[in-house]
VOGU-3710 file (C-alpha; in Angstrom, 3 decimals, decimal comma):
1> mklqftkmhg> 278,653/-93,205/119,585  281,162/-90,278/118,778  281,000/-87,365/121,093  282,035/-84,072/119,755  283,994/-81,797/122,105  286,097/-78,614/122,388  289,048/-78,240/124,761  289,432/-74,866/126,239  291,140/-73,050/129,094  290,650/-69,924/131,151
11> agndfivldg> 294,102/-68,858/132,675  295,143/-72,433/132,670  292,005/-73,835/134,388  291,100/-76,334/131,514  287,733/-77,666/130,392  286,000/-80,085/128,024  283,136/-78,137/126,626  280,195/-80,150/125,218  277,226/-78,903/123,135  274,335/-80,563/124,798
21> ihqkldltda> 271,752/-78,959/122,356  272,848/-80,553/119,262  273,947/-83,884/120,547  272,658/-86,404/123,134  274,771/-86,591/126,334  273,790/-89,895/128,058  277,031/-90,757/129,933  277,427/-92,796/132,986  279,416/-91,432/136,047  282,304/-93,593/135,137
31> qwralasrhf> 282,316/-92,147/131,657  282,227/-88,577/132,962  285,169/-89,368/135,101  287,215/-91,070/132,209  286,530/-88,085/129,894  288,270/-85,836/132,414  291,104/-88,255/133,043  294,508/-87,217/131,737  295,481/-90,781/131,270  292,382/-92,498/129,920
41> gigadqiliv> 290,377/-89,694/128,387  290,599/-86,137/127,020  291,744/-84,627/130,377  290,401/-81,598/132,131  289,759/-80,008/135,465  286,044/-79,834/134,663  283,536/-80,576/131,967  281,159/-77,865/130,903  277,805/-78,523/129,205  275,788/-76,116/127,056
51> eksaredvdf> 272,039/-76,739/127,254  268,860/-75,025/126,382  267,209/-73,270/129,293  263,458/-73,794/130,113  263,423/-70,149/131,279  262,449/-67,365/128,822  264,537/-64,741/130,487  267,841/-66,433/129,931  269,865/-67,612/126,856  271,391/-70,954/127,921
61> ryrifnadgg> 271,728/-73,358/130,729  275,359/-73,898/131,961  276,202/-77,233/133,730  279,562/-78,067/135,374  280,993/-81,511/136,305  284,100/-81,921/138,234  286,864/-84,322/137,332  285,536/-86,680/139,952  282,138/-86,865/138,144  280,254/-84,738/140,640
71> evehcgngar> 278,105/-81,889/139,400  278,754/-78,531/141,043  277,287/-75,123/141,330  279,559/-72,781/139,525  282,821/-72,162/137,859  284,000/-68,582/136,923  286,782/-69,562/134,556  284,516/-72,007/132,883  281,841/-69,274/132,444  284,302/-67,198/130,375
81> cfvrfvtdkg> 284,944/-70,298/128,191  281,215/-70,875/127,893  280,407/-67,569/126,343  283,457/-67,881/124,006  282,174/-71,312/122,997  278,583/-70,341/122,237  279,840/-67,273/120,269  282,360/-69,062/118,200  279,927/-71,846/117,389  277,405/-69,230/116,168
91> mtdkrsvrve> 274,884/-70,198/118,843  274,240/-66,621/119,668  275,075/-63,338/118,176  274,842/-61,481/121,365  277,895/-59,833/123,005  276,369/-60,320/126,458  274,363/-63,422/127,422  272,291/-64,468/130,469  273,190/-67,987/131,587  271,235/-70,190/134,124
101> vmngvitltl> 273,490/-72,005/136,577  272,461/-74,337/139,479  271,898/-71,518/141,986  270,878/-68,677/139,864  271,582/-66,529/136,686  274,855/-65,008/135,627  275,675/-62,502/132,907  278,672/-63,164/130,573  280,039/-60,328/128,293  282,649/-60,784/125,533
111> qddgqvtvdm> 284,831/-57,762/125,411  286,201/-56,229/122,044  289,833/-57,325/123,127  288,686/-60,917/123,572  288,532/-60,920/127,285  285,428/-61,892/129,052  283,654/-60,185/132,007  281,386/-62,261/134,143  278,819/-60,704/136,445  279,337/-63,280/139,259
121> gapeltparv> 276,457/-62,004/141,401  276,650/-60,875/144,956  278,832/-63,065/147,419  276,977/-64,916/150,194  278,621/-64,165/153,484  276,248/-65,753/155,976  277,963/-69,047/157,214  274,742/-71,203/157,169  274,291/-70,225/153,451  277,840/-71,016/152,445
131> pfvvdglptr> 277,177/-73,729/153,978  279,596/-73,614/156,960  278,904/-75,053/160,393  280,547/-72,640/162,798  279,368/-74,209/166,201  282,214/-74,527/168,519  284,861/-72,858/166,302  286,939/-70,095/167,637  286,396/-66,689/166,076  288,074/-63,193/165,697
141> aegddtlygl> 287,184/-59,968/164,072  289,306/-58,383/161,281  287,966/-55,372/159,609  284,331/-56,200/158,585  284,896/-59,910/158,460  284,694/-62,647/161,042  287,523/-65,203/160,968  286,972/-68,788/161,947  289,782/-71,022/163,396  289,953/-74,479/161,706
151> evngrtewms> 292,360/-77,245/162,953  294,567/-78,177/160,041  297,425/-80,606/160,305  297,935/-79,678/163,934  297,713/-75,938/163,465  294,891/-73,458/163,789  294,397/-71,615/160,582  292,097/-68,560/160,351  289,587/-68,636/157,497  287,064/-66,359/155,850
161> avsmgnphav> 284,001/-68,164/154,562  282,542/-66,991/151,257  280,150/-68,457/148,789  280,227/-67,461/145,118  277,367/-69,927/144,375  279,954/-72,506/145,585  281,650/-72,623/148,988  285,174/-71,108/149,671  287,425/-71,062/152,696  290,078/-68,293/152,238
171> qvvddveqfp> 293,132/-67,754/154,271  295,960/-65,269/154,115  299,468/-66,616/153,903  302,913/-65,068/153,657  304,063/-66,860/150,549  301,831/-69,065/148,438  304,773/-70,885/146,900  306,196/-71,918/150,244  302,896/-72,782/151,931  301,854/-76,480/152,181
181> vlqdgpvieh> 298,844/-76,025/149,817  298,924/-79,718/148,695  298,935/-80,950/152,290  296,365/-78,604/153,808  294,076/-78,328/150,842  292,560/-81,775/151,158  292,124/-81,312/154,920  290,308/-78,144/154,519  288,209/-79,450/151,549  286,930/-82,393/153,647
191> hksfpnrvna> 286,669/-80,549/157,033  283,554/-81,466/158,981  282,475/-77,889/159,232  281,749/-77,724/155,520  278,831/-80,337/154,838  279,262/-79,858/151,034  282,986/-79,854/151,181  284,736/-76,610/150,230  287,243/-74,884/147,982  290,443/-74,006/149,918
201> gfmaivdrht> 291,996/-70,627/148,873  295,517/-69,440/149,875  296,250/-65,786/149,127  299,329/-63,551/149,760  298,902/-59,936/149,777  301,314/-58,088/147,346  299,780/-54,580/147,645  296,189/-53,255/148,205  295,378/-53,976/144,491  297,359/-57,176/143,925
211> inlrvferga> 297,480/-60,713/145,280  298,997/-64,066/144,546  296,557/-67,001/144,779  296,463/-70,754/144,897  293,330/-72,729/145,168  292,763/-76,434/146,124  289,446/-76,991/144,325  286,680/-79,310/145,767  286,709/-82,531/143,635  289,577/-81,391/141,335
221> getlacgtga> 292,581/-80,675/143,552  294,852/-77,814/142,764  294,164/-76,030/139,522  296,149/-73,474/137,709  293,472/-70,912/138,287  290,039/-70,747/139,928  287,636/-67,914/138,928  285,175/-68,252/141,874  288,197/-68,784/144,168  289,695/-65,385/142,899
231> caavvagirr> 286,320/-63,743/143,544  286,122/-65,193/147,011  289,649/-64,264/147,847  289,176/-60,639/146,807  285,890/-60,286/148,726  287,638/-61,728/151,794  290,562/-59,356/151,491  288,343/-56,263/150,987  286,188/-57,201/153,986  289,300/-57,776/156,138
241> glldspvkvh> 290,470/-54,314/155,222  293,568/-55,621/153,364  292,463/-54,807/149,752  290,788/-52,160/147,615  288,902/-52,771/144,440  289,770/-53,511/141,647  292,360/-56,359/142,384  294,672/-58,152/139,987  294,874/-61,755/140,926  298,020/-63,572/139,959
251> thggdlsiaw> 297,587/-67,292/139,617  299,814/-70,053/138,220  297,763/-69,928/134,949  297,481/-66,208/134,439  295,957/-63,026/135,596  292,403/-62,175/136,560  290,877/-58,808/137,314  288,318/-58,672/140,180  286,087/-55,720/141,128  283,672/-55,510/144,111
261> qgvgqsvqmt> 282,083/-52,491/145,553  280,817/-54,003/148,823  278,133/-56,110/150,492  275,115/-56,631/148,338  276,952/-55,748/145,100  277,849/-58,062/142,258  281,525/-59,137/141,862  282,792/-58,607/138,298  285,603/-60,887/137,031  287,506/-60,319/133,832
271> gpattvfegs> 290,012/-62,643/132,210  290,913/-64,691/129,186  289,033/-67,662/127,463  291,123/-69,718/124,976  290,065/-72,575/122,550  292,928/-75,091/122,365  291,588/-77,801/119,990  288,491/-79,579/118,892  287,801/-83,286/118,316  285,641/-86,357/118,783
281> idlstlpa> 285,942/-89,333/121,047  284,365/-92,891/120,705  282,507/-93,407/123,903  282,897/-97,215/123,462  286,540/-96,699/124,359  285,579/-95,415/127,833  284,504/-97,567/130,798  280,772/-98,139/131,046
//
């Protein structure tokens, strides 16, 4: 069986995008992992699937699989690629589409300049809903936020917990290039306080409208950019009194613009979505 795919990226966060409407996707967990492998498959941070939605009030269903084969709730950079894909493939003539994700519905808008704006919804700030188990953790207040102290490689690091439909732990560091992201990221991801694991964000404040950001993603490791991670970092920075909306987020893969007007309001993310190449792969070449 030949599987048709499109390779895309959003600020360097790269994806395999699959049309699940016009082709059957009946892959094993091992085959999902092999597809994402940069040595044995196509290679990507995540695999995105376009499906029909059973709901009448949305245009498509959007599913996301990490490189480790696990299905996850949300991916902001992937959402931008999603709307570019369905537009380029003639699957919609709308400039703005409503898309069903695991935990709700998001709105994606293709701008005239080719950038894509994603209405990411309102952030969830209640620890239990992140989910984040805070029992026994030290706390301290900063601005409107509560920070939690996690033991990480022999140090106490102070985190903000934010869900953008998926869980994030965000900390402020002096220099993202010098900070031990690759050492601390896995420890935070698997910390016992996060029952569903967590995406670990490390941000350095440049000024009140600019940050540098690195994210160690749950199930994928460090990526060149993380859209939900950028949103979570900006939300945390604004709540801590360190940032003002809008905020430009510098990542290794490119820049994202994030706007948020406060608790209960949706986060708006704007950034690029690029098609790299298209092709097909014979599934018989992948492990069963």
